N, C-alpha and C positions, 0 to 999 in steps of 0.2 A: 505493499500500500504504499501511496505517495506521502510525503512529509508535507507539512503546511507550506513550507517556503516553496517547494516545487508547484504546489498547486497555486499559490498566489503568482507565481512568475508565469504560469500558464494562462492564468486570468489575464494579467497584464499583456500578454502577446496577443491572445485572440481579441481582447478589446482594442488594441492599438490596430490589428487587422481590420477589424470591422470599422474602425474610425477612419483609417485610410482609404480603405477598398470599396466600403458600403456604408458612405455618409446618411444615406436615406434610413439605414438601419440602425445605425447609430444614435440618431436622434430617437429612436423609440425604446432605447436601453433604458431611459428614465421612467418610462411607463411600465417597465418590467415589474411585475409583482415581487420577483425575488429581490429588488433593489430597495423595496419599501420596508422600513423597520416596523415592527408591530409593538415596540416600546421605545421609551425614550434612551435607553441604555441595552439595547440587544446584546446577547451573548453570542459572538462570533466564534465558532469553533471550526475545526478541520472539516467535520460532515458538512455543516452549513456552506463552506466554501466550495467542498466538493459538489454539491448540489447545484451551487451557483454556476460553478464552471460547465457542468453537464447541460444547465438550462442555456448558457450562452453557445454552446456547441450546437444543441438543438436548435436554437433561434437562427444560426447561421445557416444550417444544415436546409431547414425548411425554407429560408430566404433564397437560398441558390437553387 
């Protein structure tokens, strides 16, 4: 299983790819439910970041 640092690196890379190559999709990332916190101080852990990474991959896959 990946460590948190590698998950965050991959999130950064895919987000940069979307921003650079798919600006119309990048604008919708702010509306993605995965990015909306449900509390004032959400607990962000490895599982949550992995789920967010997978949601980014799915979003890009469906866009393409």
